[in-house]
C-alpha positions in Angstrom: 0.3 -0.2 0.0 1.5 3.5 -0.8 1.0 6.6 1.5 -2.0 7.8 -0.5 -4.1 4.9 -0.1 -3.2 4.5 3.9 -4.1 8.3 4.1 -7.5 7.7 2.0 -8.2 4.7 4.1 -7.6 6.6 7.3 -9.6 9.5 6.4 -12.7 7.0 5.5 -12.3 5.5 9.0 -12.1 8.9 10.8 -15.0 10.3 8.8 -16.9 7.2 9.6 -16.3 7.5 13.3 -17.3 11.2 13.2 -20.7 10.1 11.7 -21.5 7.7 14.5 -20.2 10.0 17.3 -22.5 12.8 16.1 -25.3 10.4 15.5 -24.8 9.2 19.1 -24.6 13.0 20.8 -27.4 14.3 18.8 -29.4 11.2 20.2 -28.4 11.8 23.7 -29.3 15.8 23.3 -33.0 14.5 22.1 -33.5 12.1 24.7 -32.3 15.1 27.3 -34.5 18.0 25.6 -37.9 15.8 25.9 -37.0 14.7 29.5 -36.7 18.4 30.1 -40.0 19.2 28.5 -41.8 16.4 30.2 -40.4 17.9 33.5 -41.4 21.4 32.8 -44.9 20.2 31.7 -45.3 18.3 34.8 -44.4 21.1 37.2 -47.1 23.3 35.1 -49.8 20.7 35.3 -49.4 20.5 39.0 -49.6 24.0 39.5 -52.7 24.3 37.1 -54.4 21.2 38.8 -53.6 21.9 42.5 -57.1 22.7 43.9 -57.9 24.5 47.0 -58.1 21.6 49.2 -54.3 21.5 48.8 -54.1 25.0 50.1 -56.6 24.0 53.1 -54.0 21.3 54.4 -50.7 22.9 54.8 -47.9 20.7 53.0 -50.2 18.4 51.2 -51.1 18.0 47.5 -54.1 17.2 46.2 -54.8 16.5 42.3 -57.4 15.7 40.0 -55.8 12.7 38.1 -57.6 12.9 35.0 -57.3 16.6 34.8 -53.5 16.4 35.6 -53.1 13.8 32.6 -55.1 16.0 30.2 -53.2 19.2 31.2 -49.8 17.5 30.8 -50.5 15.9 27.5 -51.8 19.6 26.3 -48.7 21.4 27.9 -46.4 18.7 26.9 -47.5 19.1 22.9 -47.5 22.8 23.4 -43.8 22.9 24.9 -42.4 20.1 22.9 -39.5 21.3 20.7 -38.7 18.0 19.2 -41.2 16.5 17.2 -42.3 12.9 18.3 -45.1 10.7 16.3 -47.4 8.0 17.8 -46.9 9.5 21.4 -48.3 7.1 24.2 -48.5 8.3 27.7 -48.3 6.2 30.9 -49.1 7.8 34.5 -48.3 6.5 37.9 -49.2 8.2 40.8 -47.6 7.9 44.4 -50.0 8.7 46.9 -49.5 9.0 50.7 -51.4 6.1 52.3 -52.7 8.1 55.3 -53.5 11.4 53.5 -54.1 10.7 50.1 -52.0 13.4 49.1 -49.8 12.8 45.8 -46.1 12.3 46.7 -44.6 11.7 43.2 -45.6 11.3 39.6 -43.8 9.1 37.1 -44.5 9.6 33.7 -43.4 7.5 30.8 -43.7 8.4 27.1 -43.2 5.9 24.4 -42.8 7.3 21.0 -43.8 5.5 17.4 -40.1 5.0 16.7 -40.0 2.7 20.1 -38.0 5.2 22.2 -38.9 5.3 25.9 -38.7 8.7 27.9 -39.3 8.6 31.9 -39.5 11.1 34.5 -40.8 11.4 37.8 -42.1 14.6 39.3 -41.5 14.7 43.2 -44.2 17.2 44.8 -42.6 19.4 46.9 -45.3 21.1 48.9 -44.2 22.7 52.2 -46.1 24.5 54.7 -45.9 28.1 55.2 -46.0 29.8 58.7 
């Protein structure tokens, strides 16, 4: 092999590595962006759906789960900067066994390409003096 052939092969290998690295990094950025949009939508939906009873009981968050789901889906579609197709939502609510208040909300989104995105919103409601 002469010098030019080696240089050409090294250039092809380097180019292929750059394409693979760029593809992997762009997928990671997309995943982080979707998770960030999910978290922001969950925070906003909690604020929108916190009813007056949560204000009556200091430090307790009570939600209408169906209204939260609907508001989250609308807010997520509005806030989403990356287009996802065939989106399916799954919600899991962790409630306090004694008070029935919401402690955390686990949200899973499955898109049409087979990607799963997970986030958990932990309700941080504190009593004010």
